[in-house]
N, C-alpha and C positions, 0 to 999 in steps of 0.2 A: 504493500500500500504506500510505500515511500515514493515521493515524487522523484522521478528519474532525473538526475542532474542534466542540465542542458535545456530542459523544457522552459526554463526561465532565463534564457540567455539574453543578455545584453545584448539578450539579447542580447538586450541587449540585447542579450544579448544584444541583441541589437545594439545600437550605440550606447552601451551601458555607461561608460565613462566619457562624458562629453568633454570637449576641449575648446580652448580658444583656437582659431584656425591655425595660427602660427606655432602652436605648441605641440602639434602632433608630430610623431617621428616622421622624418622625411619619407615620402612615398606611402605613408599609411593613411591616406585620406579616406575617411569613411563617410559615405553619403547616405547610406540606408538602402532600404529595399524598394521594390518597384511594383507596378501593377499594370493592368490593362483597362481599367475602368476610365472612362473619360468624364470625370466629375471635377468641378471646380473646387479647389481647396477651401475657398472662402465661402462660397454661396451654398455649397452642398446641394446644388441642383444641376441638371444636365448642362454641359458646357455651353455658354453663350458667347457671342462675339464680345471680346473684352473691350472695355471702355478705353478709348484712345488715351495714351499716357499723358498727352498734353492737356487733357481736360480734368485730370484728377491727380492728387498728390499720391505718391507711392508710400503706403503706410509702413513699409519696412525701413524707410530711410531715416526715420526719427524714432526715438524711444517711445514706447507705447504709453498713452496717458491713462491706461487702465490700472487698477490696483496691482501692485507688485510688478508693473510693466508686463502684465500678461499679454500674449499676442492678440491683436485685434482680428481674429479669424473672420469676423463678419465683413471686414473691409479688404482683406488680403485676396488678391487674384493671382492665378498662375503666372500671368504676364509680368507681375511685379518682381519675380525672383531674379530673372536674368539681369536686368539693369541694376538691381540691388547688389547682386554678386559682383558685377563689374565695378560698381562704385566702391563696394567694400574693399575689394582687392586693391583698387587704385589708391584709396585713401590710406590704407594701412601701409602700402608700399612707400607712400610719401612720408608717413609718420616714421617709418623705420629708417628711411634715408636721412631724415633730419636728426635722428639719434646717432646714426653711424657717422655723420659729418659734423656733429656738434664740435665747434672749435674749443669748447671748454674741456679741461681734463676729465676723464671718465670718473664718475662717482656712482654710488649705489642708486641715488635718486635720479640722476640725469640719464642713466643707462638702464638699470634693471626695473625701476619703478616706471620709467617712461615706456619701457617695452611692455610691461603689464597693462598699461593704460591704452596701448595701441590696439587697433583692430576691433573696436567695439561694434562698429556697424557690421563688419563681416561676421563676427561671432553671432550677433543677433539674427542675421539672415540665415546663417548656416544652421543654427539650433532649430529655428522654425521649419526650415526646409527639411532637415533630417527627420523631424517629427512627422511631417506630412508624407514624405517620400517613403517612410517605413510603415505608417499606419493608415494612410488614406491617399494613396498615390493615384496618378492617372497618366495617360499617354504623354501629356505635355511635361509633367515632372519627370517622367521616366526618360524622355529624350534629353531633358536638361541635365539630368544626373550624369549621363554618359558624357555629355559635352563639358560639364564643369569640373569633373573629377581630375583630368589631367591639368587643367588650368590651376586648380587649387594645389596640386602637387608642385607645379612650377612656382607658384606663389610662395609656398612653404620653403622650397629650395632657395629662392631668392633671398629669404631671410636667414635660414640656417647656414647657408654657404656664403653669406656676405662677410668678406674678410675684415673689412673695417669694423663692422659691428662686433664680430667675434673678438677682435683685438681689444676693444673696449671692455667687453665682458671679462676677457682673460686678465686684463690689467687690474680690474676691481677684484677679481678672484684671487690674484696673487697676493694682495694685501689684506685679505679677509680677516686675518688674525688681529689686525690692528684697528678694525673698523668698529668694534664694539656693537655689532648688530644684535637686535633681539632675535630669539630662536627662529621665528617664522621668516624673518628677513635673511638670516644666515642660510636657512634651508632654501629660500628662493634663489639665492646666489649660486649655491651648489647645484641646484636643480637646473638652472639655465646653462651653467657651464657644462655640466654632464650631458645635457640633451644636445647641445651644439656639437660637442665632441662626438657623441654617439651618432649624430646625423651626418658627420663627415666634414666638420668645419676645419679640420687639420689636413685634409687631403690637398694634393697639388691641384693647380688650376685645370690641368688636363683630366685628372681623375674626377674632378667636380663636374665637368661636362658629361662624362660617362655616367656618373651617379644620377644626374638630373634626367638623363634619358631613361635609365632604369626606373626611376621613381614615377615618371609620367606614364610610361608604358604599364607599370603595375597598377597605377591608379585607374587607368582606362580599362584594363582587363578586370579589375575587381568590380567596377561598376557594371561592366558587361556581364560578368558572372551573376550578379544580383538580378539583373533583368532576365537573363536566360533562365535562372532557377525559378523565379516567380511564375514565368510563363509556363515552364515545364511542370511545375507543381499544379497549376490550374488545369493544364491539359491532362494531367495524370489522374484526375478524379475518376472514381468508378461510377459509371452510369448504367442503369438498367430500367427497363419498363416492366419488369416482372417482380412483383412484391415478394413472390416465393423465394427469390434469390436472397432476400434479406431476412429470411426467417431467423428468429431469435432476437431481433431488435425490439426494443420497447415501442409502445405507441408513440411516445414523444420523439424517439429517434427516427421513426418512420416519417412522422410529420416534418421533422427537421430536414430529412433527406428530400422529401417532396418539395418543401419550401426552397431548398437550395437549388433543386432542378428548375423550379419555376423562375427563380431569380436569373437563370441563364437562358430563359426562353424554352425550356424543355418541359412543357406542360404534360402532365400525365406520366411522368417518369420520376425516377429517384436518383439522387446524386450524393455520393459520399466524398467530400473534398479531402485531399491529403493534408495531414499534419506534417510538420517539418521533419519528424523523426522517421526512422525505418519502420518500426512497428506502428500500427494505427489503432486508436482506442477501441474501435468497434470490432476488432478481431477477437475480443474476449466474449462477444455475444453472438456472432454469426454462426449458425449451426450448419450451414451448407459449406462443405469443405472446398468445393470448387470456387465459391464466391470468396472464401478466405484467401485461397491461392491467388485469385485474380487481384484482389485488393493489395495483397502483399507484393505481387509482381508489379503492379502499377506504381507502388511506392519505390520498390527496389530499382526499377529501371526508369524512373521519371526523367532523369537527366542524361540518359544513355540511349536515345532513340535514333541516333544518327541524323537528326534534323538540325535546324538552326538553333534549337534550344539545348542541344547536347553540349554539356559543359566540359567534357574531358580535355579537349585541346586547350581550352582557356586555362584550366587549373594546372595542366602540365607546364605551360609557359610561365604562369605565375610562380610555381615552385622553382623553375629554372632561374628566373629573374632574381628571386630572393636569394638563391644560393650564390649567384654571380655578384650581387650587391654585397653580400656578407664578405666575400673574399676581397672585394675592393676596399671594404672598411676595415680589413685586417682580422677577420674572424674565420674560423674553419667552416662554419655553416650558419644558416639563418637562425637556428635555435640558440646558438651561442651568443649571437648578436642581440637577439630579442630578450633573452633571459638575464642579461647583464644587470638590469635595473629592477629585477623582480625579487621577491622574497627568497625564492629557491636559488637564485644567482646563476646556476650552471645546468647544462643538459645532463651532466653526470648525476647531479642531485635528483633531478626529476626522474631519470631512468632508474635510479636506485629505489626511489619512492614507489614508482609503479611496479617495479620488479618484486617488491615485498608483497604487493597486493595480488598479483596475477595468480600464483599457485593456489592460495586458499579460495579465491573467487571462482576460478575455473573448476576446482574440485567440488565446491558446493553446487555450481551450475550442473555438473555432471550427475550429482546425486539427485538434484531436482528433476533433471531430464529422465532419470531412471524411474522416479515416482510417476511422472507423467506418462512415460511409455507403458508402465505397468497398468495404469488406468485405461489407456487406449486398448491394450491387449485384453483387459478384463471386459471391455465393452465390445470385443470382437471387431475392432477397427480394421485389422489387417493392413496396417500401413506403419511406416517408420515416422516418428516425430519429425516434423518440419518446422521451420521458424514460424510459419503462419498458423500452426496448431498450438503453439506454446501458450499464448494468453487464454485461448478458449479452454484448454484442459487444465491449465494452472488455476483458473478460476474455479473449476470443479474440485480440484485438489484442495484449494483454500477453503471452499465451502465445507468439504468433508472434515478438514483438520480443525477449522476454527468456527464452523457453523456461521460463516459470515458471507452474506450476499450483497454485492455492490448495489443492486437495485433496492435493497432494504435500507441503505444509507441515504440515498438521494433525497428523499423527502425532508431530511434533517439539514440539508445543505442548500438552502435557498440563497441566492447570490447576495441580495441586499442585506439580509440578516447576517450572513457570514462577514460581509464587509463592515457593517456598523456595529454589530454586537460581538463580533469576533476579532477581526483585524484592528479596528479602531479601539475596541474595549481593551485589548491587551496593551496597546500603545498608551492608553490613558493610565492603566494600572502601573505600568513601568515608568512612564515619563511625565505623567500629569497633563498631557496635551489633550485638547478637545477639538471637535470638528463641527463645522456648520456648512451645509450645502448652499452653494451660490447658484442662482438661476439667472443672474444678470451678467455673467461672464460669458462672452461668445465662445463657441466650441467649433471644431472643424467637422464634426459629424454628429448626428442627433443622438447616438447612443452614449456619447461622452458625457461624463458628469464631473462637476468641479466642486471642491470643498475648500473652504478657508480653514487653516489650521492655527489654533491658538496655543501659545505656550502655557506652562503651569501658572504663570503670573497673570494670565489673561491677555497678554499682548499678542498681536498678530505675528505669526511665525513664518507661514508659507502658504502657497496655493498648491493643491493636489488635484490633478486630473486623473481619471481612470477610464479606460477604454477596453472593455473586456470581451466583446463578441467578435467572432471570426467574420472576416469579409474577404472576398476574392482580391481586393486591392490592398490587402494588409499582409505584411511579411509574417511568416510562421513563427511560432514560439511565443515567448513573453519577455518583456524587458522593462527597464526603468531608464529614464533620461531626464534632462532638464530643458525647459524652455528658457529659463533664466538661472544663471549660476550665482550662488551666494558670494558676496565680496564686500568687506567693509571699505576697501579702497575705492570701489566703484559705487558704494552705497546701494547695493543690490541685495534683495532678499530672494530666497529660492522659489522658483516655480517648477514643480516636479510632476512627472507623469508616469503612470504604469499602464502597460498595454498587454493584453493577453488574447487568446484565440479560443475562448469557450464557445460552445454551441449555442446559438441564439434560439430561444424557444419560439414556438408558433405564437401568433398574436393571442393575447389573453392568457397565455400559460406562464407559470412561474419559471424562472431560470434556475434549474436544479443542477448542482455541481457534483462531480465525483470527488472522492477524498483527495486525489491527486490535484484536482483543480483548486481545492481549498488550500492545500499546502503551497501551490503556485501563488495564490493571492498573498499568503503570509510572506513567502519568499520575496516577491517583488516589492512588497511594502517595506521589508527590511532594507532594501536598496533605497527606497524612498526616504526612510528615516535617516539614512546616511546623508542624503541630499538636504533634507529639511534641517537637520541639526548642524550642518556645516557652520563653522565659526572661525573663518579664516580672513585675514587681511587681504590675501591675494587670491584671485580666482583660479589661478593655475594650481594651487595647492588645496582647493576647497572640496569638501564633500567626497564624492566617489572618484575623484581624480587621484587614485592610488594604484599601486601595483595590481596587475591582473590577478595574481594568486593571493591577494589580500582582500580584494573588493567583494568577494563572495562571502566573507565572514559575516558581515551585518545581515545579509539576506538569509543565509542558511541557518544562522542561530535563531532568526525570527520564526523559522518553520516550527521550531520546537514548541512554541506556545500554542499551536493549533490543537494539540492533544493534551495540553496542560489542563488538569481537571477543572480548575476555576474558570478557565476560558471556554473550554468545550461546552460545559453545562450552560454557559451564558448565551451561546449562539446556536447550538445544535437543537433546534426546536422544530418539530414537525409542522410544516406549513399548512397541513390540512386540519390537524387536531389541536395545534397550539401546545402540545405536550413535549416536554424535554426528552431527549434521547435517553432511553433506559440505561442504567449503569451497566447492566449485563452486556448491552450492545457496544457501549463505549469500551468496556474491558476487552471485548473481542477485537476491536480495532487495534488496541494497544498490543495485544498478544500477536496479532497478525503482522505487526511491523517488521518482524524478522523473516516473514515468509517471502520466498522468491528472490532473496537478496543475492544469491549466487548469480542468477540471471542479471539482475539489475546492475550489480557491480561489474560483471564481465562485459556487458554491452558498452558501458562507459569507458572501461579500461581499453576495449578494442578501439573506440574512437580516439582516445587519448594517445594510444600507441601509433595509430595512423597519423595523427597530427605530428608527433615527434619524428616519425619516419620520414614524412615529406620534408620536414624542415631541418633534418640532419643530412640532407643530400649535399655533397660537395659541389663546388662550382664546375668541376670537370664532368659531372654526371650528364649523360645525354638526356634529351627530351624523353620523359618516361611514358611507357604504355600504362595508362592509369589502372586498368583492371589487373594486369600482371603485377604491377608494383604493389597494389593493395593486397592481393592474395599473398605475396611473399612477405610483406611487412607483418601481416597478422600471424602467419606461421612462425616467423622469426621471434615474435614477441610472446608466443605461447598462448595466444587467445583465439586461434582459429578453430573454434568449436562450432560445427555447422548449425546446430539448433539455435545458437545465440549469435545473431548477426551484430555487427557494430551499430551503435545507436545512430550513427550517420555514416553513410558511404562517402568516399572521397568526392564523388561527383555532385553531392548535394549537402556538403559540409559547410554551410553558410558561415558558421562561427570563424573558421580558419581562413577562408578565402576572401571574405569581405567585411567581417565584423570585428577584427582586431584580436581574435583569439589564436592567431597563428603562433605555434609553439607555446600555447597557453591554455589549451582545453583541459590539461591536467589540473588547472586551477580549481575546478569544481571539487575534485577529490582532495586536493591539498587543503582547501577551505573547509571541507567536511571534517578533516582531521582537526582543524582549528575550532570549528563550531561545536563539535561534540565535546572536545576538551574544555572549551569555555563554558558551555552549558552545564557541565558538571560542576564548575565553580558556582554557578547560580544555585544549583541544587544543594551544594554544600553550605550555601549561605542564605538559605531561606526561600529560594525560588522567585516567584513573581512579586517583588516588592519595589516600592518607589526608590528606596535606598540603593538597591542593586541596579535598577534601571538608570538612575542618575550616575552611578559609578561607570557603567558601561558607556553611557552617553559622553561623559566627560573624558574618559580615557581611550575610547575607540571611535565612537560614531562622529564626534565633532572635530576630531583631530586632523582629518585630511591627510595629505602627503607629508609625512615626517621623515621619510627616507629609510630609516632603520626600523623595519616592521617587526623584526625578531625582538628588538628591545621593547617596542611598543606593546607587543603581546606579552612579553615577560613582566612588564610593569603592571599590566592588568591581572594576569594569571598568577604571577609569583614564581613561575617556572616555564620551561620550554614545553610546547605541546607534545602530548603522547598520542601515538596512532592507535593505541589499544581501545580508547573510548569509542572511536569511530567504528572499529570492527565489532566491538561489543554491541553497539546500537544496531548493527546489521545482523547480529547473531552468527557471525562468521568465525570468530575465534582469533587467537593470536597468530601472528606471522612468524613468531620465534620458533 
């Protein structure tokens, strides 16, 4: 019943850690996902001929007059983005040139602080564009995404590879010991110096030309990959006119499938859209094996159809480019370059961490497979367990072992109650914050809701947007991001959003969630808290702008409160009867938490190992055959167990090809080690209390990028993290 890591990717996954345009690593421009719907971002109505620019002011060009500088989505049109991007890049280029050519000797104020203040227009445009292009895109934004990505890469390179600018930063950095800077300012100085060096500031002029070409090509290919994948995922949906093919689905699921088909003009048919992962949620319910096989095949082959949306050539070239760039920058491979500023530091540390997990995970998965095969044989199935059978029969095994039926849980998990009486309630108990829904703040799509968040002292803290239902023009998965980043320097308060892909109910029906959906809500809100509680002078160091393998700690530890007795009994109310979930049923959920964890851990390990394999390629490696490489990588890592496919295949692994998790997907498991160890501290110290929440807020959630994450964690926990609590929570046992 545990939420499978990656479902809530920054997104993030999707763009989980937003950035000022100039602060992203060179070449790692992330613009978001794409779609095929032709809808206006601002009007939420079919695209109309845009108002000529000469007759209206571009609302992106000036700070929003709305509370918290929230985006004026009711005024923003697609046509506003291109001129705003162009103006934003031009303005920041001028600001940076003024800093680089300042005749005054370089100081922290006239160089580093000035750099932090630059690019505010571009940052505003990019944050809003990223939000729309990932959650509510259209053909216009999709085309602009591919057009602007290489331009942004070139813009970033013009900053990071500006020799005059770097020499000023280097001069200030050289005398840092005598500057008597406060801790945040000292960190900002180190941060800029390290990022410039990491991005190639010390390369020769000739090598900088080569690097720029690499970065621009990679940015263009990453944007292309996002567009290919969204189109491939949409086209990969299972469509049938025969309701018998969908035997086993609930009435609500069938209605949802009919509604999805109708939305695409397929009246009288049924459509099951693909989720971003290999396995699909409804595989646990479909009784027809042929339908299960078809749905799985649609998912498995979505981006490998040999058509324009086949991503294999795109990702093979991205991997090759990254390896060649790493060599140019003085690293053996992309993973070594990417991990230099992470908590793990080196590929060797990541490889050793994953290697400790593989044997017990695969051994458990094989035992689970034997149990499932025994059930199939008992039912005279006369077939060998295949990946598309796993969830269907695992659900039956779970029912037999724990007497727990997923359908029995759904009435207790109505979305609004989970949000307000679960997610918000836990946050109030821990941190004292409160929420008030705002209906006067414009949104980009009618399903989006907005809440103003108040701190424990009653003062306004943040705005929180939530967009939970799946749409064809929305990227898969779930993520958190900012529309406005907190910064005392810029006098900005955070505007944060969560996006997910839950099934939208038929009109008039309640939105009922699975327990995985519930934990996804808690997970993403943990990221949101990280953004809301940001308390930094400088935007570059604020909120979730931290190492990839540390950023998941706030989200994953927040998942633990979903089953905490005081919280669960507050929100798990049957929407029909108004009665709370019986204690016996809640106990079954808790007992079932260790069920199927061999599978769950193995599929994530397989994806993590694929990520590391792709990004450990040397620059001399040829352009890889994607399918051959994938097969060999899984076998070498010891995770090639046929019934358990990787959570993501290489060809639809959005995290690593376009969303910043390259050489970083291991971060979910690394953070799982941290979150289980940290949650044990909560339990040792009284659990869900204001004192504990305040300590976690003060020592983790509000700190942002402090650089030394190991020390930050030790200061909170009192010792280094132990992997054993993670394994115990999964019921897998020690790796020793």
